Residue, then its C-alpha position, 0 to 999 in steps of 0.5 A: m040025930k046026934t045022940e048024947a054020947t056023940f054030943l058029950k064026945n064032941e064037946f070033950i074034944d073041942a074042950f081038949l083042943s081049946e086047952q091045948l091051943d091055950a097052953e101052946q107056947p108062942l115061937i117068940s116070947k115078949k121082951e120088955s123093950r125093942n130096938a132095930y134088931s128086934v123080931e117081929r113077934n106077932y108075925v113070927n108067932s102066926k100061922a102064916y109064918h109056920d106055913k112058910f116052912e111047908s113049901l120047903p122041898v123036905n118031908k113034914d117032919v123036917q119042915q116042922s123041925l125047921y120051923i121050930q129051929a128057926g124060932r129057937l134061932l130068932e128067940f136067941v137072937d131077938g134084939q141083937e145084931q149078931e148072926r148065929l147058925i144051926a144045922v139040921n139033918a135034911r132027911t130026919g129033921e134031927f138037930i145036929v149043932d149050933n154055935f150059940n155057946r160062944e160069942g157071935s159076930i155081926r160080920g158073918t157066922g160059922f162053926n168052929e172045929v169042934e162044931a164042924e166035927k159034928l157035921l162030919k158025923c152026919k151021914d145025911s145032907i143038912v139044912l143050915l139056918h142063920n139070921h139076918s138081923l137087918n132083914g137083908r137077902p142072901s149075901a154073896q158069902d152065903l152063896i159061896t158057903y152053900l157052893n163050897e159045902d157039898i153037904v148042905r141041901i138047903s141054906l135058910i136065912i131067917c130074917h128078924d122081920g119074918t122073911v125067910y130066904g131059901i138057897y137051893e142051887v149055886k153054880p161054880e161060875f157064880k164064885i168066878y164071876y163074883e170075884k171078878i166083879l169084886d176085884f173091879e169094885r175094889q179098884r173103885t173104893s177102899d171100903i171093902d164092905e161097900a165093894k162087897r155090896m156093889a159086887a153082890t148087887m151086880m150079881y143079883q142083877l145079872n142073875e135076874k137077866l139069865g134065863d132059868r136054864h143059865k142062872l147062877f143061883m136059885i133063891k126063893k123067898l118063902 
């Protein structure tokens, strides 16, 4: 039989937890208007979205940090087409740098020299996070960036609809084959963006046909 003291204790704990949940701020705030680039607020604020980050191959502190930074990124770009970039320490979860304090671009994102200097001071590997406003899978340039930067352990693509892609591995052969296919596609069209899109599509198709040991890149949809 429960004693009065035990009952009061449990009642206090329940009340405390209820207050904390009520006071907890949503990851994405409500906006007055919506457009094609608006974040799917209800889903991103859900437990299901939070739980995606628990599947990442990093410790729990880093998982939580990446979840928070993903929310910070989506809050900043909500309703915008521009891409933005964040770097986080892959061992500690510590925020390193972002590029929020300057003009963004719809054609990609990156760090300038001042921002990149902060990465050089990090003795650990890092996790990159950037957004895709139209919710597309990782681009060929995303894969090449991962390949070229040895310090990057994971690259996360944070989509506005709540989809999250993780780039975990890219082999050097990817860049060789992609550039060959891109050269071929550029002979078929004068639209460089269309040529890049077609070349990337062919690389995805090729990668799907390869066995696990021979795949040119590894991407997971969280």
